[in-house]
C-alpha positions as CSV (number, residue, x, y, z in Angstrom):
1,M,-124.0,-178.1,-112.9
2,V,-127.6,-178.6,-114.1
3,V,-127.1,-182.4,-114.1
4,L,-125.6,-182.3,-110.6
5,A,-128.5,-180.3,-109.3
6,L,-131.0,-182.8,-110.8
7,L,-129.1,-185.7,-109.2
8,S,-129.0,-184.0,-105.8
9,A,-132.8,-183.3,-106.0
10,A,-133.5,-186.9,-106.9
11,S,-131.3,-188.3,-104.1
12,W,-133.1,-186.1,-101.6
13,R,-136.6,-187.2,-102.8
14,Y,-135.4,-190.9,-102.6
15,S,-134.1,-190.5,-99.1
16,Q,-137.4,-189.1,-97.9
17,N,-139.2,-192.2,-99.1
18,V,-136.8,-194.7,-97.6
19,S,-138.3,-196.5,-94.6
20,I,-136.0,-196.5,-91.5
21,E,-136.8,-198.7,-88.6
22,D,-137.3,-196.7,-85.5
23,E,-134.7,-197.3,-82.8
24,A,-134.7,-196.1,-79.2
25,L,-131.8,-193.8,-78.9
26,P,-130.4,-192.8,-75.5
27,A,-131.3,-189.3,-74.4
28,I,-128.4,-186.8,-74.4
29,S,-128.2,-184.6,-71.3
30,Y,-126.5,-181.3,-71.4
31,D,-125.4,-179.9,-68.0
32,A,-124.6,-176.2,-68.6
33,S,-124.3,-175.2,-64.9
34,L,-121.0,-173.8,-63.7
35,S,-119.5,-174.0,-60.2
36,T,-117.6,-170.8,-60.9
37,P,-119.3,-168.2,-63.0
38,I,-117.6,-167.1,-66.3
39,L,-117.1,-163.5,-64.9
40,S,-115.7,-164.7,-61.6
41,A,-112.3,-163.3,-60.4
42,R,-111.4,-167.0,-59.8
43,R,-110.9,-167.2,-63.6
44,V,-107.7,-165.1,-63.1
45,P,-106.7,-166.2,-59.6
46,E,-103.4,-164.2,-59.7
47,T,-105.5,-161.0,-59.5
48,L,-106.8,-162.1,-56.1
49,Q,-103.5,-163.4,-54.8
50,Q,-101.0,-160.7,-55.9
51,P,-102.3,-157.7,-54.0
52,L,-102.5,-159.7,-50.7
53,A,-99.1,-161.2,-51.3
54,D,-97.5,-157.9,-52.1
55,A,-99.1,-156.2,-49.1
56,A,-97.7,-159.0,-46.8
57,L,-94.2,-158.5,-48.1
58,A,-94.2,-154.7,-48.0
59,P,-93.5,-154.3,-44.2
60,E,-90.2,-156.4,-44.5
61,V,-89.1,-154.3,-47.5
62,A,-89.9,-151.1,-45.6
63,A,-88.0,-152.3,-42.5
64,L,-84.9,-153.2,-44.5
65,L,-84.9,-149.8,-46.2
66,A,-85.6,-147.9,-43.0
67,G,-82.7,-149.7,-41.3
68,S,-80.2,-149.0,-44.1
69,P,-78.0,-146.0,-43.3
70,G,-76.2,-144.0,-45.9
71,A,-76.8,-144.7,-49.6
72,S,-78.7,-147.8,-50.5
73,C,-80.6,-149.5,-53.3
74,L,-83.1,-152.4,-53.4
75,I,-84.8,-154.2,-56.2
76,V,-87.3,-157.1,-55.8
77,I,-88.7,-158.8,-58.9
78,E,-91.3,-161.6,-59.2
79,G,-91.8,-162.9,-62.7
80,D,-92.3,-160.0,-64.9
81,R,-93.4,-157.7,-62.1
82,T,-91.1,-155.3,-60.1
83,L,-92.3,-155.4,-56.5
84,N,-89.8,-152.8,-55.4
85,S,-87.3,-150.5,-57.1
86,T,-85.5,-148.1,-54.8
87,N,-82.5,-146.1,-56.3
88,A,-82.1,-148.7,-59.0
89,R,-79.5,-146.7,-60.9
90,V,-77.6,-145.2,-58.0
91,S,-73.9,-145.8,-58.2
92,L,-72.6,-147.8,-55.2
93,V,-69.5,-149.8,-54.1
94,P,-70.6,-153.4,-54.6
95,A,-68.0,-155.4,-52.6
96,S,-68.1,-159.0,-53.6
97,N,-71.3,-158.6,-55.6
98,Q,-68.8,-157.7,-58.3
99,K,-68.1,-161.4,-58.7
100,L,-71.6,-161.8,-60.2
101,L,-70.5,-159.8,-63.2
102,T,-67.1,-161.5,-63.5
103,T,-68.5,-165.1,-63.4
104,Y,-71.4,-164.1,-65.7
105,A,-69.0,-162.8,-68.3
106,A,-66.8,-165.9,-68.1
107,L,-69.8,-168.2,-68.4
108,S,-71.2,-166.1,-71.3
109,Q,-67.9,-166.3,-73.1
110,Y,-66.8,-169.9,-72.6
111,G,-69.9,-171.9,-71.3
112,P,-70.2,-174.1,-68.2
113,D,-68.1,-177.0,-69.6
114,Y,-64.8,-175.1,-70.3
115,R,-61.7,-176.4,-68.6
116,F,-58.3,-174.8,-67.9
117,Q,-55.2,-176.8,-68.7
118,T,-51.8,-177.1,-67.0
119,R,-49.0,-178.7,-69.0
120,V,-45.7,-180.3,-68.4
121,A,-43.2,-180.0,-71.4
122,A,-39.6,-180.6,-72.3
123,G,-37.3,-179.6,-75.1
124,V,-36.6,-183.3,-75.9
125,P,-38.8,-186.4,-75.5
126,V,-38.3,-189.1,-72.8
127,Q,-35.6,-191.5,-73.9
128,N,-34.9,-194.6,-71.8
129,G,-36.5,-192.9,-68.8
130,V,-34.4,-189.8,-69.1
131,I,-35.3,-186.2,-70.2
132,D,-31.9,-184.7,-71.1
133,G,-32.6,-181.1,-70.3
134,D,-35.1,-178.9,-68.5
135,L,-38.6,-179.8,-67.6
136,F,-41.3,-177.0,-67.7
137,L,-44.4,-176.7,-65.7
138,I,-46.6,-174.4,-67.8
139,G,-49.5,-172.5,-66.3
140,G,-52.8,-172.0,-68.2
141,G,-54.7,-169.9,-65.6
142,D,-56.2,-172.7,-63.5
143,P,-57.1,-170.9,-60.3
144,F,-57.5,-173.9,-58.1
145,L,-54.4,-176.1,-58.8
146,S,-53.6,-177.5,-55.4
147,T,-52.0,-180.1,-53.2
148,A,-53.6,-182.6,-50.8
149,D,-52.4,-180.7,-47.7
150,W,-54.1,-177.5,-49.0
151,R,-57.3,-179.3,-49.6
152,A,-57.1,-181.0,-46.1
153,Q,-57.4,-177.6,-44.3
154,Y,-61.1,-177.4,-45.2
155,G,-61.8,-180.8,-43.7
156,D,-65.3,-182.1,-44.5
157,V,-66.5,-178.6,-45.6
158,Q,-65.9,-179.2,-49.3
159,D,-69.4,-178.7,-50.7
160,G,-69.1,-176.2,-53.5
161,R,-65.3,-176.1,-53.5
162,T,-63.4,-177.6,-56.4
163,F,-59.7,-178.3,-57.0
164,T,-57.3,-179.6,-59.6
165,S,-54.9,-182.1,-58.1
166,L,-51.2,-181.4,-58.7
167,E,-50.5,-184.9,-57.5
168,E,-52.4,-186.3,-60.5
169,L,-50.2,-184.2,-62.8
170,A,-47.1,-185.7,-61.1
171,D,-48.6,-189.1,-61.6
172,A,-49.0,-188.4,-65.3
173,V,-45.3,-187.4,-65.6
174,A,-44.3,-190.7,-63.9
175,A,-46.6,-192.6,-66.2
176,S,-44.8,-191.1,-69.2
177,G,-41.8,-193.3,-68.3
178,A,-39.6,-190.4,-67.1
179,V,-37.5,-191.2,-64.0
180,R,-34.6,-188.7,-64.4
181,I,-34.5,-185.0,-65.6
182,T,-30.9,-183.9,-66.1
183,G,-31.8,-180.2,-66.1
184,N,-33.9,-177.9,-64.1
185,L,-37.6,-177.7,-63.3
186,I,-38.9,-174.4,-64.5
187,G,-42.3,-172.8,-63.8
188,D,-43.8,-170.8,-66.7
189,E,-46.3,-168.2,-65.8
190,S,-46.0,-166.2,-69.0
191,F,-49.7,-166.7,-69.9
192,F,-50.4,-163.7,-67.6
193,D,-48.5,-160.6,-66.6
194,A,-46.6,-160.5,-63.4
195,E,-48.8,-158.0,-61.5
196,R,-49.5,-159.8,-58.3
197,Y,-52.5,-157.8,-56.9
198,G,-55.3,-155.7,-58.2
199,P,-55.9,-152.0,-57.4
200,W,-56.6,-152.7,-53.7
201,A,-56.1,-151.0,-50.4
202,E,-52.9,-152.1,-48.7
203,R,-54.9,-153.5,-45.7
204,L,-56.6,-156.0,-48.0
205,V,-53.3,-157.2,-49.4
206,V,-51.5,-157.7,-46.0
207,S,-54.6,-159.5,-44.7
208,N,-54.2,-162.0,-47.5
209,Q,-57.7,-161.4,-49.0
210,S,-56.1,-162.9,-52.2
211,G,-52.9,-164.7,-52.9
212,P,-50.4,-163.3,-55.4
213,L,-51.9,-163.6,-58.9
214,S,-50.2,-165.8,-61.5
215,A,-51.0,-167.9,-64.5
216,L,-49.1,-170.7,-62.7
217,S,-49.9,-170.9,-59.0
218,V,-50.4,-173.7,-56.6
219,N,-52.5,-173.4,-53.5
220,E,-53.8,-170.0,-54.6
221,G,-50.2,-168.6,-54.4
222,F,-49.6,-169.4,-50.7
223,A,-46.4,-171.1,-49.6
224,A,-47.6,-171.9,-46.1
225,W,-50.8,-171.8,-44.0
226,P,-52.2,-173.0,-40.7
227,G,-53.2,-176.6,-40.5
228,E,-56.9,-176.0,-40.4
229,F,-58.9,-173.2,-41.9
230,N,-60.6,-171.1,-39.3
231,G,-62.2,-168.4,-41.5
232,S,-59.2,-166.1,-41.4
233,F,-56.5,-165.6,-44.0
234,R,-54.0,-163.9,-41.8
235,G,-52.0,-167.0,-41.0
236,R,-51.1,-167.6,-44.6
237,T,-47.7,-166.8,-46.2
238,P,-47.8,-165.6,-49.8
239,A,-45.2,-167.1,-52.1
240,T,-42.6,-164.5,-53.2
241,N,-42.5,-166.0,-56.7
242,P,-45.7,-168.1,-57.3
243,A,-44.3,-169.9,-60.4
244,E,-41.1,-170.8,-58.8
245,N,-43.0,-172.0,-55.7
246,A,-45.2,-174.1,-57.9
247,A,-42.1,-175.7,-59.5
248,S,-40.6,-176.4,-56.1
249,V,-43.8,-178.1,-54.9
250,F,-44.0,-180.1,-58.1
251,Q,-40.4,-181.2,-57.8
252,A,-41.1,-182.7,-54.4
253,L,-44.2,-184.5,-55.7
254,L,-42.1,-185.9,-58.6
255,G,-39.5,-187.1,-56.1
256,Q,-42.1,-189.0,-54.2
257,R,-42.9,-190.8,-57.4
258,G,-39.4,-191.8,-58.2
259,V,-38.8,-189.0,-60.8
260,V,-35.5,-187.2,-59.9
261,V,-34.8,-183.6,-61.0
262,E,-31.0,-183.2,-60.9
263,G,-31.0,-179.4,-61.3
264,T,-32.7,-176.6,-59.4
265,V,-36.1,-174.9,-59.7
266,G,-36.7,-171.6,-61.4
267,A,-39.2,-169.5,-63.4
268,S,-39.1,-168.5,-67.0
269,P,-41.0,-169.0,-70.3
270,A,-40.8,-172.5,-71.9
271,P,-39.3,-172.8,-75.4
272,T,-41.9,-172.4,-78.2
273,Q,-41.2,-175.9,-79.6
274,S,-41.4,-177.8,-76.3
275,Q,-42.8,-181.3,-76.4
276,V,-45.7,-181.9,-74.1
277,I,-45.1,-184.7,-71.6
278,A,-48.3,-184.6,-69.5
279,T,-51.4,-182.4,-69.0
280,I,-54.2,-182.0,-66.5
281,D,-57.5,-180.3,-67.0
282,S,-59.4,-178.4,-64.3
283,P,-62.9,-179.2,-63.3
284,P,-65.5,-177.5,-65.6
285,L,-66.1,-173.8,-65.4
286,S,-69.5,-174.3,-63.8
287,E,-67.6,-175.8,-60.7
288,I,-65.0,-173.1,-60.8
289,V,-67.6,-170.3,-60.6
290,T,-69.4,-172.2,-57.8
291,H,-66.2,-172.2,-55.8
292,V,-65.7,-168.5,-56.5
293,N,-69.3,-167.4,-55.8
294,S,-70.3,-169.7,-52.9
295,Y,-67.2,-169.0,-50.9
296,S,-66.5,-165.5,-52.3
297,N,-63.1,-166.5,-53.4
298,N,-61.2,-163.4,-54.5
299,Y,-58.2,-165.2,-56.0
300,G,-60.4,-167.2,-58.4
301,A,-62.4,-164.2,-59.5
302,E,-59.2,-162.3,-60.3
303,I,-57.7,-165.2,-62.3
304,L,-60.9,-165.4,-64.3
305,V,-60.6,-161.7,-65.2
306,K,-56.9,-162.1,-66.3
307,F,-57.9,-165.1,-68.3
308,L,-60.6,-163.1,-70.2
309,G,-58.0,-160.5,-70.9
310,R,-55.5,-163.0,-72.3
311,Q,-57.9,-165.1,-74.3
312,E,-59.9,-162.2,-75.8
313,R,-57.4,-159.3,-76.0
314,G,-54.0,-161.1,-75.9
315,I,-53.0,-159.5,-72.6
316,G,-53.3,-161.4,-69.4
317,S,-53.8,-158.4,-67.2
318,T,-56.5,-157.1,-64.8
319,A,-57.0,-154.0,-67.0
320,A,-57.5,-156.1,-70.2
321,G,-59.8,-158.5,-68.4
322,V,-62.1,-155.8,-66.9
323,A,-62.2,-154.1,-70.3
324,E,-63.4,-157.4,-71.7
325,V,-66.1,-157.8,-69.0
326,V,-67.4,-154.4,-69.9
327,S,-67.4,-155.3,-73.6
328,I,-69.4,-158.5,-72.9
329,L,-72.0,-156.6,-70.9
330,E,-72.2,-153.8,-73.5
331,I,-72.7,-156.4,-76.3
332,Q,-75.6,-157.8,-74.3
333,R,-77.1,-154.3,-74.1
334,L,-77.0,-154.2,-70.3
335,D,-77.3,-150.7,-68.8
336,L,-73.8,-149.7,-67.7
337,S,-74.7,-146.1,-66.7
338,S,-73.1,-145.1,-63.4
339,V,-70.9,-148.3,-63.5
340,R,-67.2,-148.6,-63.1
341,I,-65.3,-151.9,-63.0
342,D,-61.7,-152.0,-61.8
343,D,-61.2,-155.7,-60.8
344,G,-62.9,-159.1,-60.8
345,S,-63.4,-159.7,-57.1
346,G,-64.9,-156.5,-55.7
347,L,-61.9,-155.8,-53.4
348,A,-61.3,-152.6,-55.3
349,E,-63.1,-149.8,-53.5
350,S,-63.2,-147.8,-56.7
351,N,-65.7,-150.2,-58.3
352,R,-69.2,-148.9,-58.8
353,L,-72.3,-150.9,-59.7
354,T,-76.0,-150.3,-59.6
355,C,-78.8,-152.6,-58.2
356,G,-80.3,-152.3,-61.7
357,L,-77.3,-153.8,-63.4
358,V,-77.0,-156.7,-60.9
359,S,-80.7,-157.6,-61.1
360,D,-80.5,-157.4,-64.9
361,V,-77.7,-159.9,-64.9
362,L,-79.6,-162.2,-62.6
363,E,-82.8,-161.8,-64.7
364,R,-80.9,-162.4,-67.9
365,S,-79.3,-165.6,-66.5
366,G,-82.6,-166.9,-65.0
367,P,-83.4,-168.6,-61.7
368,D,-82.3,-172.0,-63.0
369,S,-79.1,-170.9,-64.6
370,V,-75.6,-172.1,-63.8
371,L,-74.8,-168.6,-62.5
372,V,-77.6,-168.7,-59.9
373,E,-76.9,-172.3,-58.9
374,S,-73.3,-171.3,-58.3
375,L,-74.2,-169.0,-55.4
376,S,-74.1,-169.7,-51.7
377,I,-77.2,-171.5,-50.4
378,G,-78.9,-170.4,-47.3
379,G,-78.4,-173.0,-44.5
380,E,-76.5,-175.3,-46.8
381,R,-73.4,-174.0,-48.6
382,G,-70.8,-171.2,-48.7
383,S,-71.1,-167.8,-47.0
384,L,-74.8,-168.4,-46.2
385,V,-74.4,-171.7,-44.6
386,D,-75.1,-170.3,-41.1
387,R,-78.1,-168.3,-42.2
388,H,-81.7,-169.6,-42.5
389,E,-80.8,-173.0,-41.3
390,G,-84.0,-174.8,-40.1
391,T,-86.3,-172.1,-41.4
392,P,-88.7,-172.4,-44.4
393,A,-86.0,-170.5,-46.4
394,D,-83.4,-173.3,-45.8
395,G,-82.1,-174.5,-49.2
396,L,-84.3,-172.0,-51.1
397,V,-82.0,-168.9,-51.0
398,Y,-79.3,-168.6,-53.6
399,A,-77.3,-165.4,-53.0
400,K,-74.0,-163.6,-53.3
401,T,-72.9,-161.8,-50.2
402,G,-70.6,-158.8,-50.1
403,T,-68.7,-157.0,-47.3
404,L,-66.1,-154.3,-47.2
405,N,-65.5,-151.4,-44.8
406,G,-68.5,-149.2,-45.4
407,V,-70.3,-151.8,-47.7
408,T,-72.8,-154.6,-47.3
409,A,-74.5,-156.3,-50.2
410,L,-76.7,-159.3,-50.9
411,S,-78.1,-160.3,-54.3
412,G,-79.7,-163.5,-55.7
413,V,-82.8,-165.6,-56.1
414,V,-85.2,-167.0,-53.6
415,E,-87.5,-169.9,-54.4
416,S,-91.0,-169.7,-52.8
417,A,-91.6,-172.2,-50.1
418,R,-95.4,-171.9,-50.9
419,E,-95.6,-171.9,-54.7
420,S,-93.1,-174.1,-56.4
421,D,-93.1,-172.2,-59.6
422,V,-92.5,-168.7,-58.0
423,D,-89.0,-167.2,-57.8
424,L,-88.0,-163.8,-56.6
425,I,-84.9,-162.0,-57.8
426,F,-83.5,-159.4,-55.4
427,T,-80.5,-157.0,-55.2
428,Y,-79.5,-155.0,-52.1
429,I,-76.5,-152.8,-51.7
430,V,-75.7,-150.3,-48.9
431,N,-72.8,-147.9,-48.6
432,G,-72.0,-145.8,-45.5
433,E,-69.5,-145.2,-42.7
434,S,-71.5,-147.4,-40.3
435,V,-72.0,-150.2,-42.9
436,G,-70.0,-153.3,-43.7
437,L,-69.2,-155.1,-40.4
438,N,-72.4,-153.8,-38.9
439,E,-74.0,-157.1,-37.6
440,E,-77.3,-155.3,-36.8
441,L,-77.6,-154.3,-40.5
442,K,-76.8,-157.8,-41.6
443,A,-79.4,-159.2,-39.2
444,L,-82.1,-157.1,-41.0
445,Q,-81.4,-159.1,-44.2
446,I,-82.5,-162.3,-42.5
447,P,-86.3,-161.6,-42.0
448,F,-86.4,-159.9,-45.4
449,V,-85.0,-162.9,-47.2
450,E,-87.3,-165.3,-45.2
451,A,-90.2,-163.1,-46.1
452,L,-89.3,-163.6,-49.8
453,A,-89.3,-167.4,-49.2
454,A,-92.8,-167.1,-47.7
455,Y,-94.0,-165.2,-50.7
456,P,-96.9,-165.3,-51.7
457,N,-98.1,-165.0,-48.0
458,A,-101.7,-165.2,-49.2
459,P,-104.2,-167.9,-50.3
460,L,-102.5,-170.3,-52.8
461,I,-103.4,-170.2,-56.5
462,S,-104.8,-173.8,-56.1
463,E,-107.3,-172.4,-53.5
464,L,-108.3,-169.4,-55.6
465,S,-108.6,-171.2,-59.0
466,P,-112.0,-172.0,-60.5
467,R,-114.0,-174.7,-58.6
């Protein structure tokens, strides 16, 4: 260390004696002035914007609550801030907002890419174009297995609807080389139980709010319907036996393709050792839930519940399915206080949800989630296609509607038309004798939602940020 110290001292003395030519170096200028002072509120522009934006929204929130008769709840959330929370844990009949929980549970369990499968099987393989025995059409819980004439009733209004083509399954059987089935064509719906409807009021059943439930069903369980869909389900005729009806429709499609079934049609479970002749997969679950949520499809929601029961509990029933939905929500530590779930669609008037639970599900999913993107879109798709068209909210409102006698509900996400990174989650449910088909009450929802789209109705962050 002494040596090192001596060497350092010598080096320093030497450096002091070295002659360095003087060079003209450019002067360095330091500009320490600030356009915005360090302690300016512009350094945290949200603190300037938020009080003004919240105050601008408050009158529409107040108007919606003041015009809501009976029991109601309302929650509005922006980012990590709750802008309004009124009766968040009050137990209310949710109507079709129930579908948010059903589709959330299905997506949580199986993911957006899951597909349902329908199979065609026989006891023996195809030999020289002949299946010597019965042919079985085996249902796997595909809710939207359909024919071309069913799809045609919706005309060009197909955005958000999805279907599995029964014609394509018939094509696959023909492609197997089969041209003659010596036995019968049997529909197998044993994947689910044979309970056709949920715990619903009789008026909802007779008005065809859902077709008869089955693991094997074509055209949502209806045997006949008007040529063009006019928004009413009353002209439809439910199939007495959905599985047998599906087999009959399939027999006709096979005949059109030169595949002759010499026997009759019926319904019973397929033999365990049947050989698969052909299969068809549904569209992905993401598209299934879009059909369910955008168009509030009761049949699809109920089939998802039965599927959850069968897959997770071994029983394809509504009771097993709703028990599984509850279990999924409990595992995710969602608050189920004051909650009762009796079906998947919300037709059961015994269902009880809270605004808190619905908003928790939407928050947990996130504004850009498959669940939120599956909802009807203001001015563009589904049950909100006629609302907000041509307004700043057009295309920015993703929401699930809900209507029953004595119930109206609307929950979802609104993207700000002013700040691209701002999203507001909201949940609104009202119960009361004068609620449900009350158009004046529904009309109050429109300026409220459009006020959410205008949020923040205040100077923009870009205008308030440091200069």
